[in-house]
Phi, psi and omega in degrees: 000335171301323173304316181296313184296317179295324177294320175301312183292317170303324179290320175295321182294304182301321182292319182284326177290337177270007181057040183285132175256144176250052183277332177273165185296328178293312188301312181298317175294319170309308177298325177293315176301311177309304182296321167305310178300311183299314179295322181292321181295315178304310182301317174301312183299317180295315176300314177298323173297317182291322175299313182296320180296315181297321174301315178293328178292312177308308174308319177294319175298318176303313177296327173294315182290327169302323176291314174300322181298309177308306181304316181295318181308309183297314180302314177295323181290327177297311180298309181304315175299316178294326181289324176299318181296320183294314183297321185283000000 
């Protein structure tokens, strides 16, 4: 995302240093399109990043739950083994 922001900043810096004017209707419309696309892209990137991060969190929770289940299974098997030894 930093690359997109840097390219937009560079666009404006070069444009203003070269005294670019957006005086005609077509130029303003083009600038408006560019701004709209940038905002849409930033929003889309943010949404995808949140989805990815949420999925990562859920996978970490599932992994922790699986480890707890495995340790409980081992504990129960140990109890069963100990019980069989006491009964015999």
